[in-house]
C-alpha positions as CSV (number, residue, x, y, z in Angstrom):
1,M,-19.6,15.1,-0.2
2,D,-18.9,16.6,3.2
3,P,-16.0,19.1,2.9
4,A,-15.0,18.2,6.5
5,F,-14.5,14.6,5.4
6,L,-12.4,15.5,2.4
7,L,-10.2,17.8,4.4
8,T,-9.7,15.3,7.3
9,A,-9.1,12.5,4.9
10,L,-6.6,14.6,2.9
11,V,-4.6,15.4,6.1
12,V,-4.6,11.7,7.1
13,V,-3.4,10.5,3.7
14,L,-0.7,13.2,3.5
15,M,0.8,12.1,6.8
16,P,3.9,10.0,6.3
17,G,3.5,6.4,7.3
18,A,4.7,3.0,6.3
19,G,2.8,3.2,3.0
20,V,4.4,6.5,2.0
21,I,7.8,5.3,3.0
22,Y,7.4,2.1,0.9
23,T,6.2,4.0,-2.1
24,L,9.1,6.5,-2.0
25,A,11.6,3.7,-1.5
26,I,10.2,1.8,-4.6
27,A,10.2,5.1,-6.6
28,M,13.9,5.8,-5.8
29,G,14.9,2.2,-6.4
30,R,12.8,1.2,-9.4
31,G,11.3,4.3,-11.0
32,R,8.0,5.7,-11.9
33,T,6.1,2.6,-13.1
34,A,7.1,0.5,-10.1
35,S,6.1,3.4,-7.7
36,V,2.6,3.3,-9.2
37,A,2.5,-0.5,-8.4
38,A,3.5,0.3,-4.8
39,A,0.8,2.9,-4.5
40,V,-1.8,0.5,-5.8
41,G,-0.6,-2.2,-3.3
42,C,-0.8,0.2,-0.3
43,T,-4.2,1.4,-1.4
44,L,-5.6,-2.1,-1.8
45,G,-4.3,-2.8,1.7
46,I,-6.8,-0.3,3.0
47,L,-9.8,-2.2,1.6
48,P,-10.0,-5.0,4.2
49,H,-9.8,-2.5,7.0
50,I,-12.7,-0.5,5.5
51,A,-14.7,-3.7,5.1
52,A,-13.9,-4.7,8.7
53,A,-15.2,-1.3,9.9
54,I,-18.4,-1.6,7.9
55,L,-19.1,-5.1,9.0
56,G,-18.2,-4.4,12.6
57,L,-15.2,-6.7,12.6
58,A,-13.0,-3.9,13.7
59,A,-14.9,-3.8,17.0
60,L,-13.9,-7.4,17.6
61,L,-10.3,-6.5,16.9
62,H,-10.6,-3.6,19.4
63,A,-12.1,-5.9,22.0
64,S,-9.8,-8.9,21.7
65,A,-6.3,-8.2,23.1
66,V,-4.9,-11.4,21.8
67,L,-6.2,-10.8,18.2
68,F,-5.0,-7.2,18.2
69,Q,-1.5,-8.1,19.5
70,S,-1.2,-11.0,17.0
71,V,-1.9,-8.8,14.0
72,K,0.2,-5.9,15.5
73,F,3.3,-8.0,16.0
74,A,3.0,-9.6,12.6
75,G,3.1,-6.1,11.2
76,V,6.1,-5.2,13.4
77,I,8.0,-8.2,12.1
78,Y,7.1,-7.4,8.5
79,L,8.2,-3.7,8.9
80,L,11.5,-4.8,10.4
81,W,12.0,-7.2,7.5
82,M,11.3,-4.3,5.1
83,A,14.0,-2.3,7.0
84,W,16.5,-5.1,6.3
85,Q,15.5,-5.2,2.7
86,A,16.0,-1.4,2.4
87,L,19.6,-1.8,3.8
88,R,20.6,-4.5,1.3
89,E,22.3,-3.4,-1.9
90,H,20.1,-5.9,-3.8
91,G,17.0,-5.5,-1.7
92,L,14.2,-3.0,-1.8
93,L,16.2,-0.2,-3.4
94,R,17.9,-2.3,-6.0
95,T,18.8,0.0,-8.9
96,K,20.4,-2.4,-11.3
97,P,18.0,-4.6,-13.3
98,D,18.5,-8.4,-13.3
99,R,16.7,-11.6,-13.9
100,T,15.5,-11.8,-10.3
101,A,14.2,-8.2,-10.2
102,T,11.0,-7.9,-8.2
103,T,7.9,-8.0,-10.4
104,H,5.1,-5.4,-10.2
105,R,2.9,-8.1,-8.7
106,A,5.3,-8.6,-5.9
107,I,5.6,-4.9,-5.3
108,I,1.8,-4.7,-5.1
109,R,1.7,-7.6,-2.7
110,R,4.3,-6.1,-0.4
111,G,2.4,-2.8,-0.3
112,F,-0.8,-4.6,0.5
113,L,0.8,-6.5,3.4
114,I,2.3,-3.3,4.9
115,N,-1.2,-2.0,5.4
116,I,-3.1,-5.2,6.1
117,F,-0.8,-6.0,9.1
118,N,-1.6,-2.7,10.8
119,P,-4.6,-3.3,13.1
120,K,-4.8,0.4,14.0
121,L,-6.2,1.1,10.5
122,S,-9.3,-1.0,11.2
123,I,-9.9,0.8,14.4
124,F,-9.3,4.1,12.8
125,F,-11.9,3.5,10.1
126,L,-14.3,2.2,12.7
127,A,-14.0,5.6,14.5
128,F,-13.6,7.8,11.5
129,L,-16.2,6.8,8.9
130,P,-19.4,6.8,11.0
131,Q,-18.7,10.4,12.0
132,F,-19.6,11.4,8.4
133,V,-22.7,9.2,8.0
134,P,-25.9,11.3,8.2
135,A,-28.2,10.2,11.0
136,D,-31.2,10.0,8.7
137,T,-29.5,7.9,6.0
138,S,-31.4,4.7,5.1
139,A,-28.3,2.8,4.2
140,P,-25.4,3.6,6.5
141,A,-23.3,0.7,5.3
142,L,-23.5,1.9,1.7
143,T,-22.6,5.4,2.8
144,M,-19.6,4.1,4.7
145,A,-18.6,2.1,1.7
146,W,-18.8,5.2,-0.5
147,L,-16.7,7.2,2.0
148,G,-14.2,4.4,2.1
149,F,-14.0,4.4,-1.7
150,V,-13.3,8.1,-1.8
151,F,-10.6,7.7,0.9
152,M,-8.9,5.0,-1.2
153,V,-9.0,7.1,-4.4
154,M,-7.4,10.0,-2.5
155,T,-4.8,7.6,-1.1
156,L,-4.0,6.3,-4.6
157,V,-3.7,9.7,-6.2
158,I,-1.5,11.2,-3.4
159,F,0.7,8.1,-3.2
160,V,1.2,8.1,-7.0
161,G,2.1,11.8,-6.7
162,Y,4.6,11.1,-4.0
163,G,6.1,8.3,-6.1
164,Q,6.4,10.5,-9.3
165,V,8.1,13.3,-7.4
166,A,10.6,10.8,-5.9
167,A,11.2,9.2,-9.3
168,F,11.8,12.6,-10.8
169,I,14.9,13.2,-8.6
170,R,15.9,9.5,-8.8
171,G,18.5,10.1,-11.5
172,R,20.6,12.5,-9.5
173,V,20.6,10.2,-6.5
174,L,21.6,7.1,-8.5
175,E,24.7,8.9,-9.7
176,S,26.1,9.2,-6.2
177,P,27.0,5.9,-4.3
178,R,27.3,7.9,-1.1
179,A,23.8,9.3,-1.6
180,M,22.5,5.7,-2.3
181,T,24.1,4.5,0.9
182,W,22.5,7.4,2.9
183,L,19.2,6.7,1.2
184,R,19.2,3.0,2.1
185,R,20.0,3.8,5.7
186,S,17.4,6.5,5.9
187,F,14.6,4.2,4.5
188,A,15.7,1.3,6.8
189,A,15.6,3.7,9.8
190,A,12.2,4.9,8.7
191,F,10.8,1.4,8.4
192,A,12.3,0.4,11.8
193,F,10.9,3.6,13.4
194,V,7.4,2.9,12.1
195,G,7.7,-0.7,13.3
196,L,8.8,0.4,16.7
197,R,6.0,2.9,16.9
198,L,3.5,0.1,16.0
199,A,5.0,-2.2,18.6
200,L,4.4,0.4,21.3
201,T,0.8,1.2,20.3
202,T,-2.2,0.1,22.3
203,R,-5.8,-0.3,21.4
């Protein structure tokens, strides 16, 4: 495995984005196990983008302004909805269990949607993965698939780590209503900021 790929992938995964924010929010609101579900969902959301890059569909997304804008604004709307959910007392950061509590399946689905609605990921992988495919390889698609798999594993491990650290300090935060209010507003602002940044991106 190319060390340059591992180092670059590590830097990319460590950078805070919508997936990291979502995983931290779930960890603070629901705890360790739920944060793992969030990490799994965000990781699975990468898979279609990697497949699109391998199959060349990302190039179509890059070439079609209408398709790119459609996916992008779907992502913006979803992120703003997540911001609203973070603000609500019984929303994303709900801390009291009840019969209507979000299931792990729903947490995974939300994490998946956060990444699937980001068209920049497809274009990123289209530009990123081929750089580390040897020119003399006989199966470039398989090599890209392997690199994508390694990227996903790194994402899962790091996101789980983020979630576990956040869940570790969760108890202290829950004891303070003022801290929870600040936390909800902070996560809502973070989701809104990421959504705004996505809205302003171009191909």
